[in-house]
N, C-alpha and C positions, 0 to 999 in steps of 0.2 A: 091766678091762672097764667100759664105759660103762653108766650106768643106762638101762634101757629105760623110756620114758615111756608111760604108758597114756593113750590118747586115744579119745574117742568120734568117730565119723565127722563129726559136726557140728563139734566143736572142731578136728579136723584141717583141715577146710575153712576155718574161721575163721583158723587160723594161716597157711595157704597164701595166703589173701586179704591178710592183714596183711603177709606177706613181700613179696608182689607190689607192694602199695602202697608199702612202705618203699623198695623197690629202684627203682621206676619214677617215683613222684611225690615222695616225701619226700626222697630222695637229691638230686634236682635242686633242690628248694627250699633245702636246706641248702647245696649248692654255690653257689647264687645269693647266699645270705646271706654266705658267705665272700668271694665275689667283690666284693660291695658293700662289705663291711667293709674289704677291702684297699684300696679306692679312697680311704679316709679318711686314708691316709698311714701314718706311723710305726707299725709293728706292735708295737713294744715298749710303747707306751702306748695301745694301741687296745683298749678294753674290748669293743667290738662284735665285733672279730676274735676275741678270747678266748672270748666267749660263743658265737659261731658255731662255733668249733673244738670247744668243749665239747659243743655240740648234735650235731656230726658224730660225736664219740666215743660219745655215747649211742646215736645211730642205728646205728652200726656194731656196737655191743655188742648191741643188740636183734636186729639181723639175724643175728649169730652165734648168739645164744641160740635163735632160732626154727629156724635151720638145724640146730643140734645136736639139737633135739627131733625135727625132721622126718627126720633121718638115722638115728634110733634109737628107733622107737616100736613099740608093740603096739596094734593097733586093737581096741577093745573093742566087742563086740556085746552090747548090754544084754539082748537076748532069749535069750542062751544060758544065763543063770543061772536057778536055781530061783526061781520066782515067789513062793514062801513064805519065802524067806530074804533077808536084806540082802546086797546085792552092789553093785558099782560100777554106778551108774545108778539105784539105788533111791531113792525118796523115802520117808523114814522119819519118822513122827510118834512122838515120845517124850514121856514125862511125867517131869519132875524129881521124884523121890520126896520131896525136902525141901520144895520150894516148891509142888508141885502144878501148876506151869506146864507147859503143853503147847507143844511147838515142833516144827516140821517142817524137816527138812534133806534135802538131796540128797547122796548119797555119790558123789564124783567122783575122777578121777585127780588126782595132785598138780599137774599143769599147769593144771587148771581150778578149783582150790580158791579160794574167796572166802568166808571165814566170815561176813563182814558181809552177804552175800547168801544165807546159808543153804546154801552149797556147801562141804561139808567133805571133806578129802582122806582117801582110804582109808589113807594112811600116817600120819595124825594119831592120837594116842592114842584119841580119841573114835571116829574112823572104824574103827580096828582093833578096838575093843571091840564095835562094831555088826556087823561083817562076819560072815556066816554065821548070825546070830541070827534068830529068828522072832518074829512078833507074840505078845505075852504074856511074852516072855523079859525077865528083868531083867539089866541090865549095870552093871558098875562101871567107872568111868573114873578113872585116876590123874591128878590135876591138881595144879598148884603149891599150891593151897589144901587139898589132901587128896583123899580118895576121894569121888567123886560117884556117885550111884545114880540110874538111869533105868529106866523100864519102856517097852518098845516097844509102842506102841498099834496102829500100822498100817504096812504096807509097800505101796508102789505101785511098779510098774515103768514105766520110760519117762517 
């Protein structure tokens, strides 16, 4: 059974737009690169051709990835969750108990995760530790460096 991907309506639209761009614009651009590279002659020693074919492989791989996500997803309505508990779509401010540093994260589905932008997956150890918790709750997260302790300061929806 294939994994169901959890998507917000916004992210689903972004994926549809990206897929459309890749199939209509980018595919033609890459085909043109291959055509141009072929005109340079002997394909066995043609680095431009090799590079263009590699780009085509990456393009087809990304198209297949997006199509797989869009063929098996669950649409997440962020408003359906309890406003007082952390859920997908929540913006959560936590305080690191060791350093005292406060950080804000958004809990998202795995397809939208980008830790460098403060978007953590609900499937990550940190995301799992936060889900269902309320403001004031303490959470512990198992990390490679050991247990980390946080206090949830605030939860915002949407």
